[in-house]
N, C-alpha and C positions, 0 to 999 in steps of 0.2 A: 350740477351733476358731479359725482365723485369718480375716482379712477376706475372703480369697478364698472360703472355705467359706461364710461368711455371705452374700456376694453371690450365690453359686450357689443357696443355699437360698431367698433372697428371690425370685430369678427363678423357681425351681421352684414356689413358692407361686402366683405370678402365672400361670404356665403351667397349674397344676392348676385354678385358678379358670376359666381359659379352656376347658380340657378339659371341665370339668363343664358349662359352657354348651353346648359343641359336642355333648356326649352327650345334652343335653336334660334333665339332672337338676337344673339350676338356671337361673334367668333373672333379669335385672335386678339388684337389690341383695340378693336372697334368698341365704341360705346363707353359709358362711364356711369358711375353711381355716386350719389351723395346723400348725406343725412344731416339734419340740423343737430348741432351740439352746442349748448350754451349760447354764447354770443357769436357763434360762427358756424362752420360746417366742416364735416369730415368728408373727403372726396378721394376717389381712386387716383393713383398717380398716372402720369402720362407714359404711354408706350409700354405698359406692362401687361402681358396676357393674363387672363383671369386665373389660370392655373399656377401662375407664378406670384400672385398677390399674397401679401402677408398683412396681418393686423398692424404690425409696426410700420409698414410702408404706406398706410393710408395717411393722407395729408390733411392737416388742420389749416383752415383759412378763416380769418375773422370776416364777418359779413361786411365790415367796413372797408375791406381791401379795395383799392381803387383802380390800380393799373398794373401793367405787366412788370414794372420795376419793383412794386411791392411784392408781387408773387414770386419773382426770381430770388428774393431773399430767403425763401423757404424751399423745402423740397418740391420738386417740380410736380404740380398737380395736373390733372387732365387739361388738355387744351381748351375744353369747353367749360372751364371754371366760371366764366362770366354768366353763362346760362344758369348754372346752379346757384350762384350767388344772387343774381337778380330775381330769380323765381322765389327763392327762400326769403328774400327781403320783402317782395311784393305780396306773398301769399302766406301770412303767418299761420294759417290753419293747416298748411301743408308742411310735412316734416321730412319728406324724402323725394328725390328726383332721380329718375333713370333715363338714360339716353341709349337707344339701340339703333342698329343698322339692319333690322329684320327685313327679310327678302321681299315679301309681298307688299308690305307697307312702304318700303323704299321704292319699289317699282311704281307705285302710285305717286309717290313724292317726286320721282323723276319726271312724271307727266304733269306735275303741279296740280294734282287732283285732290279735292276734299273727299272724304268718305261720307256720302249722304246717308239718309235714314233708310238704307236698304234692309236693315235689321234693327229690331228694337234695342239691342244691346249697344248700339251707338250711343245711347243715353248714358251708358256707364262712364263716358268721358265728360258728361255734364251738360250736353246740349243736343240739338237736333242734327248735328253733323260733327265730324272731326275735321277741323280746318287744316289746310296746308299753308304754312308760312312761306313767304317769298324766299328766294335763294339769297344767301350771302356767304362769303368765305368763312370756312370753319374757324372757330376760335376768336371771332371778331365781336366787337360790341354791336355791330349791325345785325349779326345773326341772333344775338341775345335779344335785341330790341324786337326783331320780327317774331321770335318765339313768344315773348311776353305778350305781344298784341294778339297772336293767334290763340293764346291760352286764356284770354280774358273770358271769364265765365266758364272755363273749360278745365279739364284735368289732363288732357292729352292733345297733342297736335302732331302733324307731319312737318318735316322741314324739307323744302324743295331740294331735289338732287342730293339728299343727305340721309334722312332717317326719321326717327320718332323721339318725342319727349313725353314722358308720363310722370304725373305727380301722385303722391299718396300721403295719407296721414301717417303712414309708416312704410318701411321698406317692402314689406310683403304686399301691401295694397298697391304700391307703385309698380312693382314687377308684375303683379297680376294684371294690372291695367295695360301695361306695355304688351303683354302676351295677348290680351283680349283684342287690342288694336290690330295685331298681326293676324289673328283669326278672322276678324271682320274684313281686313284687307284681302285675305285669300278668298273669302266668300264673295266679296264685291268683284274681284277679278274673274272668278268663275262665272258669276251671273252676267258679266259684261260679254262673255263669249256667246251668249244667247241673244244679245241685243241690249238696248238700254233698259236696265231693270226698273220696275216700278218702285217708288219710294213711299214710305209712310207719310201721311199728311201732317201738317203742323199741329192739328188738333190731336191726332193719334200720339204724336211724340210728346205733346204736353201731358197727356194722360200717363204715358210711361214715366216721364220725368217726375210727375207727382207721386206715382207709385214707388219710384226709387227712393224717395225721401225716407220711407220707412222700411224698405226692402231689407230683410235679414235682421231687423231689429226686434228684440223681444219686448213685449208689453210688460208693464209693471206687475201685471197679474200672473205672468208666466212663472 
């Protein structure tokens, strides 16, 4: 990628962070955004509110970065850089990662609940449920390992007592999915007020997942 591509991606990350705040799925200094760039990634810095981000302040990290000592040699990235690094290493088909502390999804994560197939749009995350990863201290390798396991075969998960991680082929798809997880969480919480909600069967979700393989794609004859 050339300098023009990098500049556009840096601005795209800033715009994504601002969009997450506009959508109400992040606030203040919570959450973070990254995108694949060359042999590494570009990621939001630690402790900077979305409204104060600049393209120049977005941090580059090589995917091969191994530990905190390596990271401290560069401008301070998000404390969750391990999650972003590990997911982009493990999922070459994905090019963007967003992490939010959105209210409804985090409420479910506090309870350690998955989001079951209460609505067919759960399939947007890649499976018949949206899993909740076990708790681990923020910024640790243990948390990244838990997220990686919960995201096996999925594009989004909850993090117990923490928030949401969503992946996308690009920044717009990642933030769209993070917002969709929040909408699904709100729907699930409302349904729970009426009792245990019915869920779609495995067969029904299999049909949805199969349909999603071509959803929104135009045929060659279009």
